[in-house]
C-alpha positions as CSV (number, residue, x, y, z in Angstrom):
1,M,87.4,73.0,90.5
2,D,89.9,70.7,92.1
3,G,89.3,71.9,95.7
4,T,92.5,73.9,95.8
5,T,92.2,77.0,98.0
6,I,93.5,80.1,96.3
7,Q,95.0,82.5,98.7
8,E,94.8,86.2,97.9
9,C,97.3,88.7,99.1
10,K,95.9,91.5,101.4
11,S,97.2,94.3,99.1
12,C,97.8,92.6,95.7
13,R,95.4,91.6,93.0
14,D,97.4,90.6,90.0
15,T,100.7,89.2,91.0
16,V,102.8,88.7,94.1
17,R,106.0,87.6,92.5
18,M,108.9,90.0,92.1
19,S,112.2,89.3,90.3
20,E,115.5,90.0,91.9
21,Q,115.8,93.1,89.6
22,E,112.5,94.4,90.8
23,L,113.5,93.9,94.4
24,R,116.8,95.8,93.8
25,Q,114.8,98.6,92.2
26,V,112.4,98.8,95.2
27,F,115.3,99.0,97.6
28,G,117.0,101.7,95.5
29,E,113.8,103.8,95.4
30,V,113.2,103.5,99.1
31,L,116.8,104.4,100.0
32,H,116.8,107.3,97.5
33,V,113.6,108.9,98.9
34,R,114.6,108.9,102.5
35,E,117.2,107.7,104.9
36,V,116.2,104.2,105.9
37,K,118.0,102.1,108.5
38,L,118.6,98.6,107.3
39,T,119.3,95.5,109.4
40,D,122.5,93.6,109.3
41,G,122.9,90.5,107.1
42,E,122.6,87.9,109.9
43,T,119.3,89.4,111.2
44,Y,118.0,89.7,107.6
45,E,118.7,86.0,106.9
46,A,117.2,84.9,110.2
47,R,114.0,86.9,109.5
48,L,113.7,85.5,106.0
49,A,114.2,81.9,107.3
50,M,111.3,82.5,109.7
51,C,109.1,83.9,106.9
52,R,109.9,80.9,104.7
53,Q,108.5,78.6,107.4
54,C,105.3,80.7,107.9
55,D,101.9,79.5,106.7
56,A,101.1,83.1,105.7
57,L,103.8,83.3,103.1
58,L,102.3,83.5,99.6
59,D,104.3,82.3,96.6
60,G,107.5,82.5,98.6
61,T,107.4,86.3,98.5
62,T,104.5,88.0,100.0
63,C,103.0,88.2,103.5
64,L,99.3,87.5,103.6
65,H,98.9,89.6,106.8
66,C,100.3,92.9,105.6
67,G,100.8,92.5,101.8
68,C,104.5,93.3,102.0
69,V,107.2,91.6,100.0
70,V,109.0,89.8,102.9
71,S,112.5,90.2,101.4
72,V,112.0,94.0,101.5
73,K,110.3,94.2,104.9
74,A,112.8,91.9,106.5
75,K,115.7,94.2,105.5
76,L,114.2,97.2,107.3
77,R,115.6,97.6,110.8
78,H,112.5,98.8,112.5
79,A,110.0,96.6,110.7
80,R,108.1,93.9,112.7
81,C,106.4,90.7,111.7
82,P,102.7,91.3,111.4
83,Y,101.6,87.7,112.3
84,P,98.6,88.2,114.5
85,F,99.1,87.6,118.2
86,D,102.4,85.8,117.7
87,P,105.0,87.8,115.6
88,R,107.7,85.6,114.3
89,W,110.4,88.3,114.5
């Protein structure tokens, strides 16, 4: 072992990376199943910028606190950052 700490996602076990195509598919499925309110582009980009600076972001895609893919969660209008005691957005 080289001493590197391996972080494990709260919900995932195999992979935490999603392609752009997979993300579009997730959005399509969510929007098809029910009427979901999405945030505007400016808010979405601001949320993603905060997530990218967070120490709980795993592989640039997944939140270690809730297991969500941040690019999906940040788009949902009523979603909140799960960072304990100090939500980022």
